[in-house]
C-alpha positions as CSV (number, residue, x, y, z in Angstrom):
1,X,25.4,3.0,-17.5
2,X,21.9,4.7,-17.2
3,X,21.6,6.1,-13.7
4,X,18.1,7.5,-14.0
5,X,15.8,6.6,-11.2
6,X,13.1,4.0,-11.8
7,X,9.7,5.0,-10.8
8,X,7.4,3.0,-8.4
9,X,6.8,-0.5,-9.4
10,X,3.4,-2.3,-8.8
11,X,3.2,-4.5,-5.8
12,X,3.8,-8.2,-6.2
13,X,0.3,-9.9,-6.3
14,X,1.3,-12.0,-3.2
15,X,2.3,-8.7,-1.3
16,X,-1.0,-7.1,-2.3
17,X,-3.0,-10.2,-1.1
18,X,-1.2,-10.2,2.3
19,X,-1.5,-6.4,2.7
20,X,-5.3,-6.4,2.0
21,X,-5.8,-9.5,4.2
22,X,-4.2,-7.8,7.1
23,X,-5.8,-4.4,6.6
24,X,-9.2,-6.0,6.5
25,X,-8.8,-8.2,9.5
26,X,-5.8,-7.3,11.9
27,X,-6.2,-4.3,14.2
28,X,-2.5,-4.3,15.3
29,X,-1.4,-4.3,11.6
30,X,-3.8,-1.5,10.8
31,X,-2.3,0.6,13.7
32,X,1.1,0.0,12.3
33,X,0.1,0.9,8.8
34,X,-1.2,4.2,10.0
35,X,1.8,4.9,12.2
36,X,4.7,3.6,10.2
37,X,3.5,2.7,6.7
38,X,7.0,1.6,5.6
39,X,7.4,-0.9,8.3
40,X,3.9,-2.3,7.6
41,X,4.7,-2.7,3.9
42,X,8.1,-4.3,4.8
43,X,6.2,-6.7,7.1
44,X,4.1,-8.0,4.2
45,X,7.1,-8.3,1.9
46,X,7.2,-5.1,-0.1
47,X,10.9,-4.3,-1.0
48,X,12.0,-1.3,-2.8
49,X,14.5,-2.4,-5.4
50,X,17.8,-0.4,-5.9
51,X,17.1,2.8,-7.8
52,X,13.3,2.5,-7.6
53,X,11.0,4.9,-5.9
54,X,8.9,3.6,-3.0
55,X,5.1,3.7,-3.7
56,X,4.7,6.9,-1.8
57,X,1.0,7.1,-2.6
58,X,0.4,4.5,0.0
59,X,2.2,6.4,2.7
60,X,-0.1,8.1,5.3
61,X,0.5,11.6,6.5
62,X,-0.4,12.9,10.0
63,X,-4.2,13.2,10.2
64,X,-5.0,10.6,7.5
65,X,-7.3,7.8,8.9
66,X,-7.4,4.3,7.5
67,X,-10.6,3.1,5.9
68,X,-12.7,0.7,7.8
69,X,-12.1,-3.0,7.5
70,X,-15.6,-3.3,5.7
71,X,-14.7,-0.7,3.2
72,X,-11.4,-2.4,2.4
73,X,-13.4,-5.7,2.0
74,X,-15.9,-4.0,-0.1
75,X,-13.3,-2.2,-2.4
76,X,-10.8,-5.1,-2.4
77,X,-11.0,-5.9,-6.2
78,X,-10.5,-2.2,-7.0
79,X,-7.6,-2.0,-4.6
80,X,-6.0,-5.1,-5.9
81,X,-6.2,-3.9,-9.5
82,X,-4.7,-0.5,-8.6
83,X,-1.9,-2.0,-6.5
84,X,-0.9,-4.6,-9.1
85,X,-1.0,-2.3,-12.1
86,X,1.4,0.0,-13.7
87,X,3.0,3.0,-11.8
88,X,1.5,6.5,-11.6
89,X,-1.5,5.8,-9.5
90,X,-2.8,7.6,-6.5
91,X,-4.8,5.3,-4.2
92,X,-4.1,6.5,-0.7
93,X,-7.6,8.0,-0.8
94,X,-9.1,4.6,-1.2
95,X,-7.4,3.5,2.1
96,X,-8.7,6.5,4.0
97,X,-11.9,6.7,5.9
98,X,-14.8,8.6,4.4
């Protein structure tokens, strides 16, 4: 049996849609995303499969600020493409304020 870890997998398109909907409209969810990204992702249905790596590039660190709702709306197509594509991406900067 191959016991190697599986890398991060793209988000399910339904999870991506829900995530971006809430990040672009819901202040309470935006606060949760900044303070506890894992809980926010779980709330929109993101599940890490056994042996897989969580999408750590989405996780905020102390001092990071979430991009404005307007920026998320403006860059939505780019964010959807990145979140729904193959691993090895680094988009946390796209969620950060300028």
